[in-house]
N, C-alpha and C positions, 0 to 999 in steps of 0.2 A: 443779691446777700442784705441780710439788718443791717446793715453799722452799728450802727446805736444799739442793738439787739449784743451786740457778740461783747462791747465795747462797756458797756451792762455787764454782763456775765464773765468775763475775762478781766479780769481787773494790770494780768502779765502781756493787754496788747497792749505794741499803740498801731502797730499798722494792719491795715486790713484792706487791699484786692479782691476785686470782686473774680480775678488770673488766679494768683500767687496764691492766696485764703490770708492769713490773721499768721501776723511776725508779732514775734520775743523783743526788746530790745539790741537781741545781739542780730538781728538777722535770726532766728531761730522758729520754724516753723510753728504752729501750736494747734495745737487739732481741734477741733467744736464738736459740737455737739447739737448738730443738723435739729435735732425734733425739740430739742432748748431753748435753741432760738427762735423756731419757730411759734412756739409758745410762753416765749417772751410777751408782755403786754407794757407798752410805753409809758409809763407814767404822767404822762404828762400830755395823754390823752388827750385828758377832757381838755386841753384849753385848743388843741388846732381843730380839737371840730367846731367850740360854743364859741368858736372864729370866724369861720365860715358860712356858721348858721345865726350869727343874731343880724342884725338889722341895719345897712351901711351905715354915716351917720347922718348923711341928709336923711336920712327917713324917718332915724331915736330924730331927728331933728321935728322932720312935717310932723311924727307924734307926736310929741310933748304942743305941739303948737295944736291944736288937732284934739287932740286928745287929755292932753291932759300932763299930768305925773305920773300923777296913777295905773291912765294904758301906758306909757313908756316903760314901770317897773312891774308892767304885767308879763311885757313885750320878752324883755332881759329877762325875764326869772323865770318864762315857758324852755330859753334855749339852757338857762346852766343848772332848768330840773332835768331836761331833756338827757344835758349828758351833765352828774354828778363830778365832781372831787371825788381822784381815788377811786 
């Protein structure tokens, strides 16, 4: 169950349990549309994708030393282009 999507789509949900479901502040079960939850796209997804694909700091420093700032900027920009904001 995508907890982040449920919290984003249902402002009245204060607790999500994979077994019990989504609950409001009074402990009442909130019915959720699983299709809407599945279709929800995390607006921060690009951040996680970029972080996973950027070269390590050690590799970035090595690239700067051997290739200069232009090579480093090109490597970083390639990742940014692959995973644009929004």
